[in-house]
C-alpha positions in Angstrom: -115.6 59.4 17.1 -112.5 61.1 15.9 -111.0 61.2 13.1 -107.6 59.9 12.0 -105.8 60.5 9.3 -102.2 59.9 7.8 -100.1 63.1 6.9 -96.5 61.1 4.9 -93.7 63.6 4.3 -92.6 61.5 2.3 -89.3 60.8 3.9 -86.5 59.9 1.4 -83.9 57.4 3.4 -80.0 57.2 4.2 -79.6 53.9 1.6 -82.7 54.7 -0.8 -84.2 57.0 -3.3 -87.5 59.3 -4.0 -88.8 56.6 -5.7 -89.5 54.0 -3.1 -90.3 57.1 -1.0 -93.2 57.3 -2.9 -94.1 53.4 -3.5 -93.8 53.7 0.6 -96.6 56.5 0.8 -98.4 54.2 -1.4 -98.6 50.9 0.4 -99.1 53.3 3.6 -102.0 54.4 2.0 -103.6 51.5 0.4 -103.5 49.9 4.2 -103.9 52.7 6.4 -107.8 52.7 3.8 -107.8 48.7 5.4 -107.2 50.3 9.2 -110.2 52.8 9.1 -107.9 56.0 7.7 -110.2 59.1 6.3 -107.6 60.6 4.6 -104.2 60.9 3.5 -102.0 64.0 2.6 -98.9 65.2 2.0 -97.0 68.5 1.7 -95.4 71.0 -1.2 -91.8 71.4 -0.1 -88.9 72.1 -2.5 -84.9 71.9 -2.5 -85.2 69.2 1.0 -83.3 66.1 -0.8 -85.4 64.2 1.8 -88.5 64.9 1.0 -89.8 62.8 -2.3 -93.4 65.2 -2.2 -92.6 68.4 -4.0 -94.5 68.0 -7.7 -97.5 67.3 -4.5 -100.2 67.1 -7.2 -97.9 64.0 -9.3 -97.8 62.6 -6.4 -101.1 62.3 -4.9 -102.2 61.0 -8.3 -99.2 58.2 -7.1 -101.0 57.8 -4.0 -104.7 57.8 -5.4 -104.1 55.2 -7.9 -103.2 52.3 -5.3 -106.4 53.4 -3.1 -110.7 53.0 -3.4 -112.1 54.3 -1.1 -109.4 57.1 1.0 -109.2 60.6 0.5 -105.9 61.9 -0.7 -105.0 65.5 -0.6 -102.5 67.9 -0.1 -101.8 69.2 3.4 -101.2 71.4 2.0 -100.1 73.2 -1.3 -98.0 76.9 -1.0 -100.6 79.1 -2.9 -97.9 81.7 -2.8 -96.2 79.4 -4.9 -98.7 79.1 -7.7 -101.1 80.5 -10.2 -104.4 79.8 -8.4 -105.6 78.8 -12.1 -103.2 76.8 -12.0 -103.8 74.6 -8.8 -107.4 74.5 -10.0 -106.9 72.6 -13.2 -104.1 70.2 -11.1 -106.8 69.8 -8.4 -109.9 69.7 -11.0 -107.3 67.4 -13.1 -106.6 64.8 -9.7 -111.1 65.1 -9.4 -111.9 64.2 -12.8 -109.6 60.7 -12.3 -110.9 59.8 -9.1 -114.0 61.7 -8.4 -115.1 63.1 -4.3 -111.9 61.7 -2.9 -109.6 64.8 -3.2 -109.2 67.7 -0.9 -107.2 70.5 -1.6 -105.3 71.6 2.3 -104.1 75.2 1.4 -101.2 77.5 3.3 -99.2 80.6 2.8 -96.0 79.8 3.3 -93.7 79.1 0.9 -92.1 75.6 2.5 -89.0 75.7 1.9 -86.3 79.4 2.1 -86.2 82.4 -0.2 -83.6 81.9 -2.1 -85.4 78.5 -3.8 -88.7 81.2 -3.6 -86.7 83.3 -5.9 -86.2 80.0 -8.6 -90.2 79.1 -7.8 -90.4 82.7 -10.0 -92.3 83.7 -7.2 -92.7 86.9 -5.6 -92.4 86.7 -2.0 -94.7 89.2 -1.1 -96.7 87.1 -2.6 -98.2 85.3 1.2 -99.5 89.1 1.5 -102.4 88.5 -1.4 -103.0 84.8 0.1 -106.9 85.9 1.0 -108.2 87.1 -2.1 -106.3 84.0 -4.0 -107.7 81.2 -1.7 -111.0 83.2 -3.2 -110.0 83.4 -7.0 -109.3 79.3 -6.0 -112.2 78.6 -4.8 -114.6 80.5 -7.5 -111.9 78.6 -10.2 -113.4 75.2 -8.8 -116.9 76.7 -7.9 -120.1 76.7 -10.7 -119.2 78.5 -13.8 -120.6 82.3 -13.7 -122.2 83.7 -16.2 -119.9 86.1 -18.8 -117.0 83.7 -17.5 -113.9 84.0 -19.8 -111.8 82.6 -17.9 -112.1 78.6 -16.4 -110.2 75.9 -14.9 -110.5 73.0 -17.6 -110.7 70.1 -15.6 -111.8 72.0 -12.5 -114.9 74.4 -13.1 -118.1 73.1 -10.8 -115.9 70.2 -9.3 -116.3 71.7 -5.6 -113.4 69.8 -4.6 -113.2 70.6 -0.9 -110.6 73.7 0.3 -109.2 73.3 4.1 -106.9 76.0 5.2 -103.8 74.8 6.8 -102.0 77.5 9.4 -99.3 77.2 12.3 -100.7 80.6 13.7 -104.3 82.5 14.0 -104.1 84.3 10.6 -105.1 81.0 9.4 -107.5 80.6 11.6 -109.6 83.7 11.2 -109.0 83.8 7.4 -111.1 79.9 7.9 -113.3 81.1 10.2 -114.5 84.1 7.8 -114.6 82.2 4.7 -116.5 79.4 6.7 -113.3 76.6 5.9 -112.3 73.7 7.6 -109.4 74.4 9.7 -106.1 72.1 9.8 -103.3 73.2 12.4 -99.8 72.3 12.2 -98.4 71.5 15.9 -97.1 68.9 14.9 -94.0 71.1 14.2 -95.7 74.8 15.4 -97.3 73.8 18.4 -97.1 76.7 20.3 -100.7 78.8 19.0 -102.5 75.4 18.8 -104.9 76.9 21.4 -105.5 80.3 20.9 -106.4 80.0 17.0 -108.5 76.5 18.1 -110.8 79.0 19.7 -110.2 81.5 17.5 -111.5 79.6 14.9 -114.1 78.5 16.3 -115.3 82.0 18.0 -115.1 83.6 13.9 -116.5 80.8 12.2 -119.4 81.8 9.4 -121.4 79.0 8.1 -120.5 78.6 4.0 -121.4 76.3 1.4 -119.0 74.5 2.2 -118.7 74.2 5.6 -122.1 75.1 8.2 -119.6 74.2 11.2 -116.5 74.9 12.1 -114.6 71.4 11.9 -110.5 71.2 13.4 -108.2 69.4 12.7 -104.9 69.0 15.1 -102.0 67.7 13.4 -99.7 65.5 15.9 -96.4 63.2 16.4 -97.3 59.5 17.0 -95.4 56.7 16.9 -96.2 53.2 18.2 -94.5 50.8 19.2 -94.9 47.7 21.4 -93.2 48.7 24.0 -92.7 52.3 25.2 -88.8 51.5 25.2 -89.0 50.6 21.4 -91.4 53.2 20.2 -88.2 56.2 22.1 -85.9 54.1 19.9 -87.6 54.9 16.9 -88.8 58.2 17.6 -84.9 59.0 17.4 -85.2 59.5 13.6 -87.7 62.0 13.8 -85.7 63.7 16.8 -83.0 64.0 15.0 -84.5 65.4 12.0 -85.8 67.8 13.8 -82.5 68.4 15.0 -80.7 69.0 11.5 -83.2 71.8 10.5 -82.5 73.6 13.5 -78.7 73.4 12.4 -79.9 74.4 8.9 -78.5 71.0 7.8 -81.8 68.7 6.2 -80.9 66.3 4.7 -82.3 62.8 3.5 -83.9 60.0 6.8 -81.9 58.5 9.5 -82.3 54.7 11.5 -82.4 55.4 14.6 -80.4 55.2 17.4 -79.9 54.3 20.8 -79.0 57.7 22.6 -80.2 60.8 20.9 -78.3 62.7 23.5 -75.8 61.7 22.0 -76.4 63.1 18.8 -78.2 66.8 19.8 -76.6 69.5 22.0 -78.5 71.0 25.0 -79.1 73.9 23.2 -80.2 72.2 19.9 -81.9 69.7 22.1 -84.2 72.7 23.7 -85.5 74.0 19.9 -86.0 70.9 18.8 -88.1 69.2 22.1 -89.8 72.9 21.5 -91.3 71.7 17.5 -92.0 68.7 18.8 -94.1 69.4 22.0 -96.7 67.9 20.1 -96.1 64.2 20.1 -97.3 61.3 22.0 -94.2 58.8 22.0 -95.3 55.0 23.3 -96.6 51.4 23.7 -100.2 51.7 23.0 -101.1 51.8 25.8 -99.6 55.2 26.5 -100.4 56.4 23.6 -104.0 56.1 24.2 -103.6 58.2 27.5 -102.1 61.2 25.2 -104.3 60.9 22.4 -107.3 60.9 25.6 -105.2 64.2 27.1 -104.6 65.8 23.9 -108.9 65.4 22.7 -109.6 66.7 25.9 -107.3 69.9 25.4 -108.3 70.8 22.2 -111.9 69.1 21.4 -110.2 68.2 17.1 -113.2 66.8 14.9 -109.8 65.2 13.1 -105.8 63.9 13.5 -103.7 64.3 11.5 -101.3 62.0 12.5 -97.5 61.8 11.1 -95.0 58.7 12.0 -92.4 59.3 10.9 -90.4 56.4 11.2 -87.0 55.1 9.5 -88.3 51.5 8.1 -90.8 51.1 6.2 -92.6 47.8 8.8 -92.0 49.2 11.6 -94.0 52.4 9.6 -96.6 50.2 8.4 -96.8 48.3 12.9 -96.8 51.5 14.1 -99.7 53.4 11.9 -101.6 50.0 12.4 -101.3 50.0 16.5 -102.8 53.5 16.2 -106.0 53.2 14.5 -106.7 50.0 16.7 -107.1 52.5 19.3 -110.1 54.3 17.4 -112.0 51.3 17.2 -115.8 50.9 17.6 
C-alpha cells in the first residue's frame, strides 16, 4: 500500500505567533504517529513572516521530541545556503538524539529571495555545485575513511538517509544518478511531474542506500465532512498562493466564503496553476482524487500538505485522509 507522510509548512496564523505554530506542528506530528503517517517533514524558508521553520534542524528536534516512532526530517534543507559539514553535524546530532528516525531531504533552490540570500552570506552561484555538495555531505555522514582529517562529530557513520527534492528534471536525474529516493514538489510546482518521474525511474542506478527507485509525490489535500466545507477551508491556501503571486507573503489567513472576491482573474490563473495538484473535498471525493493521482504517477509515497487555518480542523483533515489508507 502507498505510504503517506506530512509536509508541515509551520504556518504562523493571523492572531498567533511562531511558538504556537511550532507547538501545533509538534501536536500534529503526535497525532499523525497514531494515524499511521510515516514521516513528518518541514522545510527551510527564510525571511517569510508566515513560516516558522527557518531554523529547520531546531524545529525538527522540537517535533521529534514529541513523538516516538514517526520519522521526522527536512523537506528540505536548501544545501546551497550551507556548508555540507555544518549540515552533517546538525543532522548527525539529530540522529544521535533520535536514532534511526531522521530524514534529510536536499534542495538546490535558496528557499528565499536574492536579497535574503546575500544576508545568508551565500553566493548565488552556490547552486551550481549542488551535486558535489551532496556527495560531500554523504561522505561526512558515511563511514570514516583512512586518513580522513575532517569529520562530522556527531554525524560520521550515522548513515542519515538522504533524499533529493526537486520540481524539474534536474533533481530527478541527479537522484537517479546517485541512487537516492526522490521527492517531487508537485504541491506547488506541478508542471514537470510526469516527466521528472519518467526520468528518475528510467535512469536510476542502485546504490548502497537505495537498490530501486523510490518516488514521493507532493500533493495538497484538504478533507472535511463535506465538499462545501473543504472548499471553504481551502481558501486559506488559495489566498496564500495569491499573495505569493502579488509578492506580498504574509501570515496565514482564516478562510473566506468566496475566493472570487479575493483574487483577480489573472491572479486566479497563476494561483490555480501553482495549486493544480490539489484534492479538496469529502472523504469520498478525496478518495477518488487520490486514486487518480496514484494511477497517474505510481507514487510509492504521498507527501501531503493540508494547509488549513484552524488547528483542530487541520487535525481533522489529516485524520480523514489517513482513514482512506487503512487496510
